[in-house]
ROLODREN-193257 format. One line per 10 residues: their letters; for each residue x, z, y of N, C-alpha, C. Coordinates in steps of 0.05 Angstrom, whole numbers, plus 5000, padded with zeros to 4 digits. Example, Ala and Ser with C-alpha at 12.3 -4.5 7.8 and 13.67 -1.06 7.14 Angstrom:
# ROLODREN-193257
as> 5264 5156 4886 5246 5156 4910 5264 5156 4934; 5257 5142 4955 5273 5143 4979 5258 5157 5001
***
This chain:
# ROLODREN-193257
xxxxxxxxxx> 5017 5000 4976 5000 5000 5000 5018 5000 5025; 5012 4982 5044 5027 4981 5068 5022 5005 5085; 5042 5014 5100 5039 5035 5120 5042 5023 5148; 5025 5033 5166 5026 5023 5193 5027 5046 5213; 5037 5040 5237 5037 5060 5258 5009 5063 5269; 5005 5082 5288 4979 5087 5298 4967 5063 5312; 4982 5049 5328 4972 5026 5343 4964 5003 5324; 4982 4995 5306 4976 4973 5288 4954 4981 5269; 4952 5006 5262 4931 5016 5244 4904 5014 5257; 4902 5022 5282 4877 5021 5297 4868 4991 5300
xxxxxxxxxx> 4888 4974 5304 4881 4945 5306 4869 4934 5280; 4876 4948 5258 4867 4939 5232 4846 4958 5219; 4830 4970 5236 4808 4986 5227 4816 5012 5214; 4840 5022 5221 4850 5048 5210 4848 5049 5179; 4853 5026 5167 4849 5024 5137 4874 5028 5122; 4896 5033 5136 4922 5036 5122 4933 5064 5125; 4952 5070 5109 4966 5096 5111 4984 5096 5135; 4988 5120 5147 5006 5123 5169 5034 5126 5158; 5053 5114 5173 5081 5116 5165 5098 5097 5180; 5122 5091 5170 5139 5071 5182 5125 5045 5182
xxxxxxxxxx> 5121 5033 5206 5103 5011 5208 5114 4985 5197; 5100 4973 5179 5108 4948 5166 5107 4925 5187; 5088 4926 5205 5085 4904 5224 5105 4905 5247; 5105 4927 5262 5121 4928 5287 5146 4944 5285; 5151 4957 5263 5174 4974 5259 5176 4995 5281; 5153 5003 5291 5152 5024 5312 5152 5015 5340; 5156 4989 5344 5157 4978 5371 5131 4981 5387; 5108 4979 5373 5083 4980 5387 5078 5008 5399; 5091 5028 5388 5088 5056 5398 5099 5059 5426; 5114 5039 5436 5125 5040 5463 5104 5032 5484
xxxxxxxxxx> 5080 5025 5475 5060 5015 5494 5052 5035 5515; 5051 5061 5508 5043 5081 5528 5065 5084 5550; 5090 5085 5541 5112 5087 5561 5112 5062 5579; 5109 5039 5567 5110 5015 5582 5086 5012 5601; 5063 5022 5593 5040 5022 5610 5044 5040 5634; 5056 5063 5630 5062 5082 5652 5081 5068 5672; 5101 5054 5662 5120 5040 5679 5106 5018 5695; 5088 5004 5682 5073 4983 5695 5055 4994 5718; 5042 5017 5712 5025 5029 5732 5041 5037 5757; 5065 5048 5753 5082 5056 5775 5090 5032 5792
xxxxxxxxxx> 5096 5010 5779 5103 4985 5793 5079 4974 5809; 5056 4974 5798 5032 4964 5811 5026 4980 5836; 5029 5007 5834 5022 5024 5857 5039 5019 5881; 5063 5008 5876 5081 5002 5899 5074 4976 5913; 5056 4960 5900 5050 4934 5910 5026 4933 5929; 5026 4913 5947 5003 4908 5964 4985 4888 5948; 4971 4899 5928 4956 4882 5909 4928 4892 5906; 4909 4874 5902 4881 4881 5899 4873 4879 5870; 4891 4870 5852 4885 4867 5824 4909 4859 5809; 4907 4858 5782 4930 4851 5766 4922 4834 5743
xxxxxxxxxx> 4940 4819 5732 4936 4805 5707 4959 4812 5688; 4957 4803 5664 4976 4811 5643 4989 4787 5629; 5013 4792 5621 5026 4773 5603 5041 4789 5582; 5034 4787 5557 5047 4802 5536 5062 4784 5517; 5086 4791 5511 5103 4775 5493 5108 4792 5468; 5095 4784 5446 5097 4798 5421 5118 4783 5403; 5137 4798 5391 5157 4785 5374 5144 4769 5352; 5155 4746 5346 5144 4728 5326 5142 4742 5298; 5162 4759 5293 5162 4773 5267 5138 4790 5263; 5128 4803 5285 5105 4820 5283 5080 4803 5275
xxxxxxxxxx> 5078 4780 5287 5055 4762 5282 5055 4752 5253; 5080 4747 5242 5082 4739 5214 5074 4761 5195; 5085 4785 5201 5079 4807 5183 5051 4817 5184; 5037 4814 5208 5010 4823 5209 4992 4806 5191; 4999 4782 5185 4984 4765 5167 4984 4776 5139; 5007 4789 5131 5008 4803 5105 4987 4825 5104; 4985 4840 5126 4965 4862 5127 4937 4851 5125; 4932 4827 5138 4905 4815 5136 4899 4807 5108; 4919 4800 5092 4914 4793 5064 4903 4816 5048; 4912 4841 5057 4902 4865 5043 4874 4872 5054
xxxxxxxxxx> 4872 4872 5080 4846 4877 5093 4845 4863 5119; 4824 4848 5124 4822 4833 5149 4822 4851 5173; 4836 4843 5194 4838 4859 5219 4838 4840 5243; 4845 4852 5266 4846 4835 5290 4876 4833 5299; 4881 4814 5316 4908 4809 5325 4918 4834 5340; 4942 4842 5333 4955 4864 5347 4959 4858 5377; 4963 4832 5383 4966 4824 5411 4940 4829 5426; 4917 4821 5414 4891 4825 5427 4886 4855 5431; 4892 4871 5411 4887 4900 5413 4905 4912 5435; 4930 4905 5436 4948 4916 5456 4940 4907 5484
xxxxxxxxxx> 4932 4882 5486 4922 4872 5512 4900 4889 5523; 4880 4893 5507 4856 4909 5516 4864 4937 5523; 4881 4949 5506 4890 4976 5511 4905 4979 5538; 4923 4960 5543 4938 4961 5568 4919 4956 5592; 4902 4936 5590 4884 4930 5612 4866 4953 5620; 4855 4967 5600 4838 4990 5605 4853 5012 5618; 4877 5018 5607 4892 5040 5618 4901 5035 5646; 4910 5011 5652 4919 5004 5679 4896 5005 5699; 4873 4996 5691 4850 4997 5709 4843 5026 5715; 4845 5044 5695 4838 5072 5699 4859 5085 5718
xxxxxxxxxx> 4884 5080 5713 4905 5094 5728 4909 5083 5756; 4907 5057 5760 4912 5045 5786 4886 5042 5803; 4863 5042 5790 4838 5037 5804 4834 5008 5812; 4851 4990 5802 4849 4962 5808 4838 4947 5784; 4824 4924 5789 4812 4909 5768 4832 4890 5755; 4827 4884 5729 4841 4861 5716 4828 4836 5726; 4844 4816 5733 4833 4790 5743 4849 4767 5731; 4836 4745 5726 4851 4721 5716 4871 4712 5736; 4863 4709 5762 4881 4701 5783 4886 4724 5801; 4904 4742 5793 4908 4767 5808 4932 4764 5827
xxxxxxxxxx> 4936 4784 5844 4959 4783 5862 4985 4787 5848; 4985 4803 5826 5010 4807 5811 5004 4805 5781; 5025 4799 5767 5023 4796 5738 5043 4816 5725; 5034 4832 5707 5052 4850 5693 5060 4837 5667; 5086 4836 5663 5097 4823 5639 5108 4844 5620; 5096 4846 5597 5104 4865 5576 5120 4849 5555; 5145 4856 5552 5162 4843 5531 5168 4863 5509; 5153 4861 5487 5156 4881 5466 5180 4876 5449; 5193 4853 5452 5218 4848 5437 5240 4866 5450; 5239 4868 5476 5260 4884 5491 5250 4911 5499
xxxxxxxxxx> 5224 4916 5497 5213 4941 5506 5213 4944 5536; 5211 4922 5551 5213 4923 5580 5187 4914 5593; 5183 4923 5618 5161 4915 5635 5171 4905 5661; 5161 4883 5671 5168 4873 5697 5144 4863 5712; 5146 4861 5738 5124 4852 5755 5131 4825 5768; 5113 4806 5766 5115 4781 5779 5094 4778 5800; 5102 4772 5824 5082 4768 5846 5073 4739 5845; 5047 4735 5843 5036 4708 5843 5037 4696 5871; 5039 4670 5872 5040 4656 5898 5015 4662 5914; 5018 4662 5940 4995 4666 5959 4990 4639 5972
xxxxxxxxxx> 4964 4632 5974 4956 4606 5985 4939 4610 6009; 4947 4598 6032 4932 4600 6057 4923 4573 6067; 4897 4570 6070 4886 4545 6080 4883 4546 6110; 4885 4523 6123 4880 4521 6152 4881 4492 6160; 4878 4487 6186 4881 4460 6197 4901 4462 6220; 4920 4444 6220 4940 4444 6241 4936 4421 6261; 4943 4426 6286 4945 4405 6306 4974 4401 6314; 4983 4377 6314 5010 4371 6322 5009 4360 6351; 5019 4376 6369 5015 4371 6397 5037 4355 6411; 5059 4351 6397 5081 4336 6408 5092 4315 6388
xxxxxxxxxx> 5105 4295 6399 5118 4276 6382 5144 4287 6372; 5156 4275 6351 5182 4282 6342 5183 4304 6320; 5160 4312 6310 5159 4331 6288 5150 4316 6263; 5165 4319 6241 5155 4309 6216 5136 4330 6205; 5120 4322 6185 5102 4341 6174 5117 4361 6155; 5133 4350 6137 5148 4366 6118 5177 4368 6127; 5191 4388 6117 5220 4390 6122 5234 4366 6112; 5252 4355 6128 5265 4330 6123 5295 4334 6125; 5307 4339 6102 5336 4345 6101 5352 4320 6108; 5375 4324 6120 5393 4302 6126 5402 4289 6100
xxxxxxxxxx> 5400 4263 6099 5408 4249 6074 5438 4248 6071; 5453 4253 6091 5482 4252 6089 5494 4278 6078; 5482 4301 6085 5494 4326 6077 5475 4343 6060; 5450 4333 6056 5429 4348 6041 5425 4376 6050; 5425 4379 6076 5418 4405 6088 5441 4423 6095; 5465 4415 6089 5489 4432 6094 5497 4432 6124; 5492 4410 6137 5501 4406 6165 5525 4388 6167; 5523 4367 6183 5545 4349 6186 5543 4335 6213; 5562 4317 6218 5563 4303 6244 5538 4286 6248; 5528 4274 6226 5505 4256 6228 5480 4270 6238
xxxxxxxxxx> 5477 4296 6230 5453 4310 6238 5459 4331 6260; 5483 4330 6271 5490 4349 6292 5492 4378 6281; 5498 4380 6256 5501 4407 6244 5476 4421 6237; 5452 4408 6241 5426 4420 6236 5419 4419 6206; 5429 4400 6192 5422 4397 6163 5396 4383 6159; 5383 4374 6180 5357 4360 6178 5354 4339 6199; 5337 4320 6194 5333 4298 6213 5313 4305 6235; 5293 4321 6228 5272 4329 6247 5264 4358 6243; 5255 4370 6264 5239 4395 6261 5213 4387 6248; 5199 4407 6237 5174 4399 6222 5151 4418 6227
xxxxxxxxxx> 5127 4407 6223 5102 4423 6224 5104 4445 6202; 5114 4438 6179 5117 4457 6157 5132 4482 6166; 5154 4479 6181 5169 4502 6190 5155 4518 6211; 5142 4503 6230 5128 4517 6251 5106 4535 6241; 5093 4526 6219 5071 4542 6207 5083 4561 6186; 5102 4552 6171 5112 4567 6148 5129 4591 6155; 5146 4589 6175 5164 4611 6181 5149 4636 6190; 5130 4635 6209 5115 4659 6216 5100 4672 6193; 5088 4655 6176 5074 4666 6153 5093 4677 6132; 5116 4664 6129 5136 4675 6110 5145 4703 6119
xxxxxxxxxx> 5150 4706 6145 5158 4732 6155 5136 4753 6153; 5111 4744 6158 5088 4763 6156 5084 4773 6128; 5089 4756 6108 5084 4763 6080 5109 4773 6066; 5132 4771 6080 5158 4777 6068 5162 4761 6042; 5155 4735 6043 5157 4718 6020 5186 4706 6018; 5192 4695 5995 5218 4683 5990 5219 4654 6001; 5197 4641 6003 5196 4613 6012 5168 4603 6014; 5166 4577 6022 5139 4566 6026 5140 4536 6023; 5117 4524 6016 5114 4495 6015 5086 4488 6026; 5086 4468 6043 5060 4459 6055 5049 4436 6039
xxxxxxxxxx> 5024 4438 6031 5009 4416 6018 4987 4408 6038; 4987 4382 6046 4968 4373 6066 4951 4350 6057; 4929 4345 6071 4912 4323 6066 4922 4299 6082; 4942 4284 6071 4954 4262 6086 4974 4272 6106; 4984 4253 6122 5004 4260 6142 5003 4239 6165; 5013 4246 6188 5016 4227 6210 5046 4221 6213; 5052 4199 6227 5080 4192 6231 5093 4212 6249; 5120 4212 6248 5136 4230 6265 5129 4227 6294; 5125 4202 6303 5120 4196 6331 5091 4197 6339; 5073 4205 6321 5045 4207 6327 5038 4237 6332
xxxxxxxxxx> 5016 4241 6346 5006 4268 6349 4979 4270 6336; 4969 4295 6333 4944 4300 6320 4929 4321 6334; 4907 4314 6347 4890 4333 6361 4865 4339 6346; 4862 4327 6322 4838 4330 6306 4840 4356 6290; 4863 4362 6278 4866 4384 6260 4867 4374 6232; 4890 4375 6219 4893 4365 6192 4894 4388 6172; 4878 4386 6151 4876 4407 6131 4902 4410 6115; 4909 4435 6109 4932 4440 6093 4928 4466 6077; 4944 4470 6057 4947 4495 6043 4976 4502 6042; 4984 4525 6052 5011 4534 6051 5015 4553 6028
xxxxxxxxxx> 5033 4546 6010 5039 4563 5987 5063 4581 5994; 5059 4607 5991 5081 4626 5997 5090 4638 5970; 5116 4637 5965 5127 4645 5940 5136 4675 5941; 5128 4690 5920 5136 4718 5917 5130 4734 5942; 5105 4734 5952 5099 4750 5976 5098 4780 5970; 5112 4795 5986 5112 4824 5983 5090 4838 5998; 5077 4823 6016 5055 4834 6031 5032 4813 6031; 5008 4822 6025 4986 4803 6022 4963 4809 6042; 4962 4833 6053 4942 4840 6072 4952 4830 6100; 4939 4809 6110 4950 4796 6133 4930 4796 6156
xxxxxxxxxx> 4940 4796 6181 4924 4791 6205 4928 4762 6211; 4910 4745 6201 4913 4716 6203 4909 4706 6232; 4892 4721 6247 4889 4713 6276 4915 4717 6291; 4928 4739 6285 4954 4744 6298 4974 4723 6290; 4974 4715 6265 4992 4694 6256 4987 4668 6270; 4961 4662 6275 4954 4637 6290 4965 4638 6318; 4964 4661 6331 4974 4663 6358 5005 4659 6358; 5018 4671 6338 5047 4668 6337 5055 4639 6332; 5041 4625 6315 5047 4597 6309 5044 4580 6334; 5024 4586 6350 5018 4570 6374 5038 4575 6397
xxxxxxxxxx> 5054 4596 6395 5073 4603 6416 5094 4581 6421; 5099 4565 6400 5119 4543 6403 5109 4522 6423; 5083 4519 6426 5072 4498 6443 5072 4471 6429; 5082 4470 6404 5084 4444 6390 5063 4441 6368; 5055 4463 6356 5036 4463 6335 5016 4486 6338; 4991 4482 6333 4971 4503 6332 4956 4501 6306; 4944 4523 6297 4929 4524 6272 4902 4537 6277; 4883 4531 6260 4856 4544 6262 4845 4548 6234; 4827 4567 6232 4812 4571 6207 4829 4581 6184; 4851 4596 6190 4867 4606 6168 4851 4625 6150
xxxxxxxxxx> 4854 4621 6124 4841 4639 6105 4855 4636 6078; 4854 4658 6063 4867 4658 6036 4849 4644 6016; 4860 4626 6001 4845 4611 5980 4859 4613 5953; 4847 4603 5933 4859 4603 5906 4876 4579 5902; 4893 4580 5882 4911 4558 5875 4897 4532 5872; 4873 4531 5859 4860 4505 5855 4854 4490 5881; 4853 4504 5904 4846 4491 5929 4868 4472 5939; 4893 4476 5928 4914 4457 5935 4907 4429 5927; 4897 4426 5903 4889 4400 5893 4865 4389 5908; 4846 4406 5915 4823 4397 5931 4832 4384 5956
xxxxxxxxxx> 4851 4397 5970 4861 4386 5996 4878 4361 5992; 4897 4362 5974 4916 4339 5971 4903 4315 5959; 4882 4318 5942 4870 4295 5929 4846 4285 5944; 4839 4296 5967 4817 4287 5983 4827 4267 6005; 4811 4247 6010 4819 4226 6029 4796 4221 6048; 4801 4221 6074 4780 4220 6094 4785 4198 6114; 4763 4186 6124 4764 4167 6145 4775 4182 6170; 4789 4167 6187 4801 4179 6211 4796 4161 6235; 4795 4174 6259 4793 4160 6284 4818 4164 6300; 4829 4142 6310 4855 4143 6325 4851 4133 6353
xxxxxxxxxx> 4867 4143 6371 4869 4131 6398 4897 4118 6398; 4896 4091 6402 4921 4076 6401 4927 4063 6428; 4951 4068 6438 4960 4056 6463 4977 4031 6455; 4969 4008 6465 4981 3983 6456 4992 3967 6479; 5015 3954 6474 5027 3936 6493 5027 3908 6480; 5018 3888 6495 5016 3861 6486 5037 3843 6499; 5042 3820 6487 5062 3802 6498 5051 3784 6520; 5026 3789 6529 5014 3773 6551 4992 3790 6563; 4983 3783 6587 4960 3796 6599 4935 3789 6582; 4917 3807 6580 4893 3803 6564 4871 3790 6580
xxxxxxxxxx> 4858 3771 6567 4835 3757 6579 4810 3768 6566; 4787 3760 6577 4761 3768 6566 4759 3757 6537; 4770 3733 6533 4769 3722 6506 4786 3739 6486; 4809 3749 6496 4826 3766 6480 4811 3791 6472; 4797 3803 6491 4783 3828 6486 4761 3823 6465; 4748 3800 6466 4728 3794 6446 4740 3791 6419; 4764 3779 6418 4778 3776 6392 4785 3804 6380; 4794 3821 6397 4801 3849 6388 4777 3862 6377; 4754 3859 6391 4729 3872 6382 4720 3861 6355; 4728 3836 6348 4721 3823 6323 4734 3837 6299
xxxxxxxxxx> 4754 3853 6304 4767 3868 6282 4749 3889 6270; 4728 3897 6284 4709 3916 6274 4696 3905 6249; 4694 3922 6228 4682 3915 6203 4699 3897 6186; 4723 3890 6195 4741 3873 6179 4754 3890 6157; 4759 3877 6134 4774 3889 6112 4802 3878 6113; 4822 3896 6114 4850 3888 6117 4863 3887 6089; 4881 3868 6086 4900 3868 6063 4926 3877 6074; 4935 3900 6066 4959 3912 6078 4981 3916 6056; 5001 3899 6058 5024 3903 6040 5040 3927 6051; 5052 3943 6034 5067 3966 6042 5085 3959 6066
xxxxxxxxxx> 5082 3973 6089 5097 3967 6113 5127 3968 6109; 5142 3952 6123 5171 3951 6121 5183 3979 6127; 5171 3993 6146 5183 4019 6155 5181 4041 6133; 5164 4038 6113 5162 4058 6092 5167 4046 6065; 5176 4021 6064 5180 4007 6038 5201 4020 6021; 5220 4035 6034 5242 4048 6019 5232 4072 6003; 5208 4082 6009 5199 4106 5996 5171 4104 5984; 5159 4080 5985 5133 4076 5974 5132 4050 5958; 5116 4049 5937 5113 4025 5921 5104 4002 5937; 5115 3979 5932 5107 3954 5947 5081 3943 5935
xxxxxxxxxx> 5059 3951 5947 5032 3944 5938 5016 3931 5961; 4995 3918 5954 4976 3909 5974 4951 3927 5972; 4944 3940 5994 4922 3958 5995 4900 3946 6013; 4875 3949 6005 4853 3939 6021 4838 3961 6035; 4837 3960 6061 4824 3981 6077 4806 3968 6098; 4785 3983 6105 4765 3972 6124 4767 3986 6151; 4766 3969 6172 4763 3980 6200 4733 3984 6205; 4725 4008 6209 4696 4014 6211 4686 4012 6239; 4702 4021 6258 4693 4019 6286 4718 4013 6303; 4714 3998 6325 4736 3993 6344 4724 3991 6372
xxxxxxxxxx> 4734 4009 6389 4726 4009 6418 4750 4003 6435; 4745 3988 6457 4766 3983 6477 4761 4003 6499; 4777 4023 6502 4772 4044 6521 4781 4036 6549; 4804 4022 6551 4813 4013 6577 4833 3990 6574; 4836 3974 6595 4856 3953 6595 4869 3952 6622; 4894 3943 6623 4908 3938 6648 4930 3918 6643; 4925 3893 6651 4945 3872 6646 4950 3868 6617; 4974 3873 6608 4981 3869 6580 4980 3895 6564; 4964 3914 6573 4962 3940 6559 4933 3946 6554; 4929 3962 6533 4901 3970 6526 4902 3996 6511
xxxxxxxxxx> 4880 4011 6513 4877 4036 6497 4853 4031 6479; 4857 4033 6453 4837 4027 6433 4830 4053 6418; 4804 4055 6411 4796 4076 6392 4787 4063 6366; 4801 4070 6344 4798 4057 6319 4790 4077 6298; 4768 4072 6284 4760 4088 6261 4764 4071 6236; 4779 4081 6217 4786 4065 6193 4786 4082 6169; 4785 4069 6146 4785 4083 6120 4812 4098 6117; 4811 4119 6100 4835 4134 6094 4856 4115 6083; 4881 4119 6092 4903 4103 6082 4908 4078 6098; 4893 4073 6119 4898 4049 6136 4923 4053 6153
xxxxxxxxxx> 4940 4033 6153 4964 4034 6170 4956 4022 6197; 4953 4040 6217 4942 4032 6243 4963 4016 6259; 4988 4023 6258 5008 4008 6273 5010 3980 6263; 5007 3976 6237 5009 3949 6225 4983 3934 6230; 4960 3947 6231 4935 3934 6239 4939 3921 6266; 4954 3934 6283 4959 3923 6310 4980 3902 6310; 5004 3907 6298 5027 3889 6300 5027 3866 6280; 5014 3871 6257 5014 3851 6235 5038 3855 6217; 5059 3868 6226 5082 3874 6209 5093 3849 6196; 5098 3828 6213 5109 3803 6203 5092 3790 6181
xxxxxxxxxx> 5066 3793 6184 5047 3780 6166 5040 3797 6141; 5052 3821 6139 5046 3838 6116 5018 3851 6117; 5007 3852 6142 4979 3861 6145 4963 3837 6156; 4941 3830 6142 4924 3808 6150 4895 3816 6146; 4877 3810 6166 4885 3800 6192 4896 3823 6209; 4907 3817 6232 4917 3837 6251 4910 3829 6279; 4911 3848 6297 4905 3841 6325 4926 3822 6336; 4951 3825 6330 4972 3807 6339 4966 3779 6329; 4958 3776 6304 4952 3749 6293 4929 3736 6307; 4908 3751 6312 4884 3740 6325 4890 3731 6354
xxxxxxxxxx> 4907 3747 6367 4913 3740 6395 4937 3721 6398; 4950 3716 6375 4973 3698 6375 4994 3707 6395; 5000 3733 6395 5020 3745 6412 5031 3770 6400; 5053 3780 6410 5063 3806 6400 5044 3828 6409; 5042 3848 6392 5026 3872 6398 5040 3896 6386; 5044 3917 6401 5059 3940 6392 5044 3966 6400; 5041 3983 6380 5029 4010 6386 5051 4028 6397; 5048 4037 6422 5068 4054 6434 5062 4083 6433; 5037 4090 6427 5029 4118 6424 5005 4119 6406; 5005 4138 6388 4983 4140 6369 4975 4170 6367
xxxxxxxxxx> 4949 4174 6370 4938 4201 6368 4916 4202 6347; 4918 4220 6328 4896 4225 6308 4875 4241 6323; 4852 4229 6327 4832 4241 6344 4810 4256 6328; 4804 4245 6304 4783 4258 6288 4788 4252 6258; 4784 4272 6242 4786 4269 6212 4760 4278 6201; 4747 4261 6186 4720 4267 6176 4722 4282 6150; 4731 4307 6152 4736 4323 6128 4717 4347 6125; 4692 4343 6134 4673 4365 6131 4668 4373 6102; 4674 4355 6083 4672 4361 6055 4688 4387 6048; 4711 4391 6061 4727 4414 6055 4713 4440 6063
xxxxxxxxxx> 4698 4439 6085 4684 4463 6094 4662 4471 6073; 4650 4450 6061 4630 4456 6040 4644 4469 6016; 4668 4459 6010 4683 4470 5987 4691 4499 5993; 4699 4505 6018 4706 4532 6025 4682 4551 6022; 4659 4542 6031 4635 4559 6029 4628 4565 5999; 4634 4545 5982 4626 4548 5954 4648 4562 5938; 4671 4566 5951 4693 4577 5935 4688 4606 5927; 4690 4611 5901 4687 4638 5890 4712 4644 5874; 4726 4665 5880 4749 4673 5863 4740 4684 5837; 4745 4671 5815 4735 4681 5789 4750 4706 5780
xxxxxxxxxx> 4734 4727 5775 4745 4752 5766 4736 4756 5737; 4755 4765 5720 4748 4770 5692 4759 4798 5686; 4742 4818 5689 4752 4846 5687 4747 4857 5659; 4766 4873 5651 4764 4886 5625 4757 4915 5629; 4734 4923 5621 4724 4950 5625 4728 4966 5600; 4733 4992 5603 4736 5009 5579 4712 5007 5561; 4718 5002 5535 4696 4999 5516 4687 4971 5512; 4698 4952 5529 4689 4924 5527 4701 4912 5502; 4687 4893 5490 4698 4877 5468 4711 4852 5477; 4711 4848 5504 4723 4824 5515 4754 4825 5513
xxxxxxx> 4766 4802 5510 4796 4801 5508 4806 4782 5529; 4824 4791 5546 4834 4774 5568 4855 4753 5559; 4848 4737 5540 4868 4718 5529 4877 4697 5548; 4858 4687 5565 4863 4664 5581 4886 4667 5601; 4892 4691 5609 4913 4695 5628 4940 4702 5616; 4941 4702 5590 4966 4710 5576 4982 4687 5568; 5008 4690 5569 5027 4669 5561 5033 4672 5531
***
């Protein structure tokens, strides 16, 4: 007859004799000490809940099947998971959650406990108020961020929206780093007064209770970028933002190779409702696949003209290259305003004026953080969050 320790025996219906444990060789008896250590770690954290990851030695899992041959039982991993979850909820007063602020890692092979802080995700919309900022950090291609003569020792080609937003939030959360995920991007020399949706991921944040209004004020102090609607969201919202595509309205300042006539203005207006065939522009061909994309110009207004200059308001489908719609890009965009007017046309200033992304607000209202709590006496097992 096999002998099992108290933990493994309880997992198997207390049907075996007590003694030197055939399954865990006594390792499972460390669960109480390890749970106490875990509780002490959680209490030091700025966390509203916890999740678990338990690593059970493969030998235990093999040997427990021998016990099941004698008498059917339940997985020792499931039993230990429930025991730990209940005890930690009781001691810390915090709930077990699938997507929690921190994850407790129990390694029964080593008898150790460690705490991993889950990434923090903050949604918002940014406005880029000046030209010359890239959206993402852009390391110098010559030195890869180390600093050289080509980049003036900065290690980067441009300052970025990502840094203007990320640095204040990194400091506020005492995080190790950050990455911005946005719904599209504007060119370095374009500005954005509409507000572009983003989710900032903060890695290993040591502080999670934030004054997001204060953070917004701090971000705006640069005078280059402002943010609105900051709120904490779940990891899945990154994909919602990055995989969504929205029509946009632009204000484009254009210089032509000749003074504009009434006939020219009528030709420009004819671009409304046109479908463009746009081959990947020359200016981005080094980093994007060379494809032909079809996009529609939905509305086009001529706001003002003066000689060979005009200000246009253009609403187009997501992914439309507005500069190339104007210039033609040596025939890579057809039709184009330059082609219709049979003259040069260049966009000298571009402003993103409106982004039709109300869909995201509906998603935010519907967002519910799924909690899966393990209560004392429950038969539920938190398997889905375990590695």
